[in-house]
N, C-alpha and C positions, 0 to 999 in steps of 0.2 A: 213366596212363602205361603205355607198353609199349616194349620194345626188340626190334628186328628187324635182324639184321646189324650194320652199323656205325652205326645210327641209333636214337635214342630219340625217341618221339613223345609229346608232353606236351600234355594239355589244361590250359590255364591260365586258365580262365573266359573270357578275351577271344577265344581262338582256339586253333589248333593250332600248336605249336612243333616244328620239326624240328631235332634236336641231334645233331651228329656225336659219337659216343663211340668212334671208332676209336682214339683215344688217351685211355683212361679218366682219366688224370691231367690232361687238358686238354680237357674237353668244350666244344664250340663250336656255338653256334646258327648253322645254315646257311640256314634258311628258316622260313617261317611263313605262316599265312593266318588272317584274321579270320573269326569265326563270327557269325551274326546275333544270337545270344543268349549263353548262358553254356556254354562247353564243359566237360563234366564227365568224360567217359570216352572212351577210344580203344581200338580193336582194329585189327590189321593183317593183311592177306592179300595177299602179293605186293607190288605197287606201289600198292595201295589202302589208305587209312586210313579207318576208319569212326568218326565222332565223335558221341557223345551230346550234343546241344546244347540241353538244357533245353527251353523252349517252341519252339525251332527244330527239334525232332525229330531225325531221323537225317540226318547230312551225309556225303557220300562225297567223299573227296579223293584225287586222283591225286598220288603222290609219285614218279612215274617220273623227274622231275628234282627231287631233294630240295631244291635251292636255290630252286625256284619251284613249291611245291605249288599245285594248282588244284582248286577244288571242281568236281566233274563231275556230281553228282546229289544229290538230297535226297528225303526222304519224311517228311511230317508225322506226328506222333503226337498222340493226344488229350490227353495230360497233359504231364509234364515228364521228358524223356529224361535219365536219370542214369547209366546204365551200358550197356555194349555189348560183345558178344562175336560172333565170327564162326566158322562151321563150314561149310565148303563154299560153296554158293551162298546160304546163309541167314545173316542177321544177326539176333541176338537183342537186343532193347532192353528194359532195365528202365525202365519208363515211370511211375514213382511210383504214383499212385493209379489208373492204368489198367492196372496189372499188366505182364505180359510181352507184347511185340509181336514178331512174326516177320516179317521183311522179306526178300523174294527180291531178290538182287543179281546174278541171272544176267545182266541188262543193268545195269551199275552207273550208267549215265547216266539210267536210269529205274527206280529201285528201287520195289517195290510191296509193300504189306503182304499177306501170304498167310495169316496166322493170328494169334490172340491168346488169352491166358488172363488173366482178371481175377483176380489173386491176392487173398487176403483182407486183406492189409495194403498197405503202400507198397513197391513193388519198388524197391530202392535200388541193386542191382548184380546182375550176371549173369555167369556163366561158361558155356561150351558145350563139349560133347564129342560130336561126331556129331549125333545127333538129340535128345540130352538137353540141357536147359537147367537150370542150378542157380541159383536166384534167392535173393538175400538179401532177405527180405520183412519188414523192420523187426521189429516185436514178434512176428511169426509165425515167425521163424527161417528156416532153410533149407527151401526148397520145390524139389522136383525134378519136372520135366515132360519128357515125350517128345513131340516133334512128329512126326506121322505123315505129313505132306505133304499133308493135306487141310484145307481151310478149317475152322477151329474144331474140328479133330479132335485131341484130346489124351488122353493117359493121364496122370493125376495120380497119382504114387506116394504111397501113404499115409504120412504122417509124423506122428509124435507129438512134441509139444514137452514136454521135461522140463528144468527149470532153465535155460530159454532156449537149450537145445541141441536141435535137431531130430534124431530118430533114425529111420533107415529101418527099417520093419517087414518 
């Protein structure tokens, strides 16, 4: 789930729910759209919502009309999309046992994978800040990656796992 402006965008396994939170005491569902698989995570940029849809990969939904969200694009992933984050024209997808996937959404109607990194565990969730992706990688803890904009071109920052906490060296 994420909140942007007056709306909360919720992945509820069956799809994406759009909920007005303009009056926090009375949240109201104003729209929704079904997903082909199981919606697990969402990220928002402007009027686009990016949905991690399990075996359905990445789904791109326009919410320019929040009452009538419409899927406008998709990009398959090799495993199970569980988490999603957006930074600029790139969407980062935590794709379980296929690690981290990077998808260009410069044209949101035709998203295309532009890079990946196969993490050592199961990528469960992801956050992004600029070219950095922060991946919750199951028993391997936090992994930090920097996408340089070239296919399969990554800097993996060295991490040490102590007591199930990853520490940047």
